[in-house]
C-alpha positions, 0 to 999 in steps of 0.5 A: 538829392534830398528834400532839405530839412527845415524848422517848420516855424521858420518855414512858416515865418519866411513864407508869410514874409514872402506872401506880404509882397505878392500881388495876386491871390491864391491860384485856384486849383493850386498845390493843395489839390495834390497834398494829402488831406492828412497834412498837418502843415501847409504853406502856399506862396504864389507869384514869387517871381513878381515878388523878387522883381519888386523886391530888387527895387524896394528901399526896404530891401536895399536897407536889409541887404546893406545892413542885415546880409543873409547867410550864404546859400548852403552847398545843396543850393550851390550844387543845384545852380551848377547842375542847372546852369542858372543863377539864383534869380533864374531858379527862383523865377523858373521853378518857384515863381508861379505857385509853390507849396511846402507840405508837412505831414505833422506840424512838428516835423523838421522836414517837409514831406512834399514840395510842390511847384507850378513849372512849365513843361520845357523847364521841367524837362531841363530839370529832369535832364540836368538832375539825371532823373530815372523814370520809374512808372506813371502815377495817374497823369504824372511821370514818376522819377527818382534821383540818382541817389534813390532818395527822392521821387519827382513827379512831373505832369500837367504843368506841375512838379512834386518832390518828396522822400520815398517814405511819403510815396504811398499817401501822395500816390493815393491822392494822385490816383483818386484813392484818397482825398486831397487837402483841397477837398478836405472839409476842415481845410475848406472850412477854415481857409474860407474864414480868411479873406478871399483876396489873400495872397497865400495860405498858411494852414496848420492842423493837429487833429489829436489836439483839436487845434487848427490855425490859418493865416493869409495876407492881403496886399494893397500896393506896399501895405500888408494886412495879415489875417489869422484865425485859430482854435486850440485848447489853450485859447479857452484858458485865455478867453476865461481871462477876458472881460466880456462886454468891454470895448477897446479903449486907449484912455486919455492919451495925447495925439502924439503918443508913439505907441500903445497897447490896450489889453482887456483883462478881468479884474477878478483873476487869482493873484499869486499869494506872495504878490497878494501879501505884498500888495496888501501890505502896501495898501494897509490898512486896506486890502488890495485884493478886497478893497482896491482890485474890485474897482479896477476895470478893463482895459489896461493900457500900456503906452510910450510917449515922448517929450522933446528936449527943448521943452525942458528948462535945461535941454538934455540934448535929446528927446525923453521917452515917457513910458507908462500905464493907464488903468481904468477905474470904476470908483474915483475914490480908489485912486487915493488908495493906489496913490498911497500904494505908490507912495509906499513903493517910493519910500521903500526905494529910498531905503534901498537907495540909501546905500548908493549915496545918491540924492533921495527921491522927493515926492511932491503934490502938484496940479495942472489945470486944477487936476491934482497929481504927484511927482517923484524925481526918480531920474536924479538918483538914477542918473547919479547911480549909473552916471548917465546925465540924460536920465536926470529928466525922468520924473515919475508922475501918477494920479487920477485923470478922469476915469483913469489912473495914469502912471508915467515917467515924465510930468510933461507927458502927464500934463498932456494926458490931462489936456487930452481928458479936458479937451478931447479934440487933442486926444489920441482917439480924435487924431487923424493918425489914429483914425487912419489905423482903422481899428475896429470895435469888436464885440469881444476884444482881447487886445489892440496895439499900435506903433508909429514907426516913423515917429519912433524912428525920429525919437531914436535918432535924437538918442543917436545924435546925443550918443554921437556927441558924448561918445564920438570915438565909439561912432568911428568904429560902427562899421566894424563894431567890436565892443559891446557898446559899439554893437549896441549902438549899431543895433539901435542904428539898424532898428532906427533905419527899419522903423523909418521904412513904415508909416504905422503898425497895428494889431487887433485880437478878438474872440469870435465864438471859439475862435481867436481872430487877429489882424496885423496891419503894416502900412508903408504908403 
């Protein structure tokens, strides 16, 4: 018997997914009391037995089992089932169901130095007999056993089992004998885990002393809703903090209430630009300089967004809903919007020269107004649809111009008009909508980024594309149960993504600075 090898990043990800469905907080005097204080990576998960029972009847689990089957267990796991005479569920509930932890000596180790689990005495005895463990000696209050192949030590006592490779025996024994401090008593571990909510359902702790790097994460669960909290410190974060515009608040610009997703990023406007990129941007801004005359008046934050326009809003219904990705750029000086518009005009002129060899219709730029707000449009979709022979792209219309204190660039003029309406009538804006308020985004003193997604709405949007593809490519849909062509595999992947999205109400994330720490919060709402 050997301690299995794991990629620590994979272990951490799997453990945190498990934590997301648990129902009880971390157990006091849990596995950390047995791990050495020098441990570099520690993952603790509790109440996995309850998780497994909940997961059996969860519609998300049913969808995953049907569409994303897990790989078959490895030989070691199957051998353990035979030796113990137990099913998968029985092993999980019995030997890992209460409280379990993986302990790595260093964050980059490929295998855990120690596996700890809370196990009833009778079950530990069953394990001892079936695996034919040989008793060596006592280590404190624990009986020390070795497996027949002499590769793994197993400690049993006080309702706990611990398995570890022989080369890790010395530091582990030192902890159990009281000669060395346990992780639970380590000042760094205690300081950082207290930065997480007390009602968290598990703990991820990473500490690399040589790099002065610490990361902790934990989950808080309410019914099926999950919040992941993260706090960390590293040298790399200092460089990121230097890029952040301090004294700014999180904003999402004049976006309409039905925006599907958006990300607000708080960046300084005086960052160094690659010389080649700067030269190109300056040529577009000629006779002005982009870096000298325009960039100083571009403010923070930068907002990337995804909207949609329903197919029935077009004079010629394309038969599906059209996505409207774009950017909202905060500006300090309204006059700079004219300079940005002139630069985009220049890009479109260059695009026309490039597309001349495609033998497609040229891009036509028009000036227009909506509710007395001027902006420009460019029919980029016509040329693209002719080039790739996809009629649904014909509805793309690049729209750009100033809306209030923001410069908006998006791929659909219908959605651009909604942005104007949101600016003129704040009650119709994203920030005033009930769905946005329900996200619970907070105003932090030093925000770095914030983002949200409306998965259910996005799922319905994707379904309109699937319906369209089924009408125009029915022969491909007949093969989706066993997709063999690249097109069929792509559409099958979109089907699965759509199904996963439909399982969630909203997903949001916020990242901010707190002193020298990076702090993040991810909310996944299903109820």
